[in-house]
C-alpha positions as CSV (number, residue, x, y, z in Angstrom):
1,M,-5.8,15.4,-21.2
2,T,-3.2,16.1,-23.8
3,N,0.0,14.1,-24.2
4,R,2.0,17.2,-23.0
5,Y,0.3,16.9,-19.6
6,K,0.7,13.2,-19.4
7,K,4.4,13.5,-20.1
8,S,4.8,16.2,-17.5
9,T,3.0,14.0,-14.9
10,K,5.3,11.1,-15.6
11,T,8.3,13.3,-15.4
12,F,7.2,14.8,-12.1
13,R,6.4,11.3,-10.6
14,S,9.8,10.0,-11.7
15,I,11.5,13.0,-10.1
16,V,9.7,12.4,-6.8
17,E,10.6,8.7,-6.9
18,Q,14.3,9.5,-7.6
19,L,14.3,12.0,-4.8
20,V,12.7,9.5,-2.4
21,K,15.2,6.8,-3.4
22,K,18.1,9.3,-3.0
23,L,16.9,10.2,0.5
24,G,16.5,6.5,1.4
25,I,12.9,6.9,2.4
26,E,11.3,4.5,-0.1
27,E,9.5,2.5,2.6
28,D,8.1,5.6,4.3
29,Y,7.0,6.9,0.9
30,T,5.4,3.6,0.0
31,L,3.6,3.5,3.5
32,S,2.2,6.9,2.9
33,L,0.9,5.9,-0.5
34,L,-0.5,2.7,0.9
35,I,-2.4,4.6,3.7
36,E,-3.7,7.2,1.2
37,E,-4.8,4.6,-1.4
38,W,-5.9,1.9,1.1
39,E,-9.7,2.1,0.3
40,T,-9.0,2.0,-3.5
41,I,-6.6,-0.9,-3.1
42,I,-8.6,-3.1,-0.7
43,G,-12.2,-1.9,-1.2
44,T,-14.5,0.2,0.9
45,R,-16.0,-2.7,2.9
46,V,-12.7,-4.0,4.2
47,A,-11.2,-0.5,4.5
48,N,-14.0,0.4,6.9
49,V,-12.9,-2.3,9.3
50,C,-9.2,-2.1,9.3
51,K,-6.3,0.4,8.8
52,V,-2.7,0.3,7.9
53,I,-0.4,0.9,10.8
54,S,3.2,0.3,9.5
55,L,5.3,-1.2,6.8
56,K,8.8,-2.3,7.8
57,D,11.1,-4.7,5.9
58,G,8.2,-6.0,3.8
59,K,6.0,-6.7,6.9
60,L,2.7,-4.9,6.8
61,L,0.9,-4.3,10.1
62,V,-2.9,-3.8,9.8
63,E,-5.2,-3.1,12.8
64,T,-8.7,-4.5,12.6
65,D,-11.9,-3.5,14.4
66,S,-12.7,-6.9,15.7
67,S,-11.4,-10.4,16.2
68,T,-14.0,-11.6,13.6
69,W,-12.6,-9.4,10.9
70,R,-9.0,-10.3,12.0
71,V,-9.7,-14.0,11.4
72,E,-11.4,-13.2,8.0
73,L,-8.4,-11.2,6.9
74,I,-5.9,-13.7,8.1
75,M,-7.6,-16.3,5.9
76,R,-7.3,-13.8,2.9
77,E,-3.7,-12.7,3.7
78,E,-2.2,-14.1,0.5
79,E,-5.0,-12.6,-1.7
80,I,-4.6,-9.2,0.0
81,K,-0.8,-9.3,-0.3
82,N,-1.1,-10.0,-4.0
83,I,-3.6,-7.2,-4.5
84,I,-1.3,-4.7,-2.8
85,N,1.8,-5.9,-4.7
86,K,-0.1,-5.8,-8.0
87,H,-1.3,-2.2,-7.2
88,F,2.3,-1.0,-6.7
89,A,3.8,-3.3,-9.4
90,S,6.3,-4.4,-6.9
91,D,6.7,-7.0,-4.1
92,I,6.6,-4.4,-1.3
93,V,4.6,-6.7,1.1
94,Q,6.1,-10.1,2.0
95,T,3.9,-10.8,5.1
96,I,0.8,-9.2,6.7
97,V,0.2,-9.1,10.4
98,F,-3.4,-8.4,11.5
99,K,-4.0,-7.3,15.1
């Protein structure tokens, strides 16, 4: 990929992000990215047993397949939160609720 294309991609992404901010839909946009990139962010094994439901005011709701996985993920909440926030280079998730 040449520098010309990299520059165009950055410009396009920044335009999208500016538009999202102007429309006041940052959280909805972030939620859609989180859902789309969930497996990449969290890993296939975990992504196969849970899914993102919502993101509101920094509170992420994740539905799990079983109570066993729910307990496991609750114990790893801080780690998961850090992984997500690092992926987005922003503190988008303050707390995670597993149900």
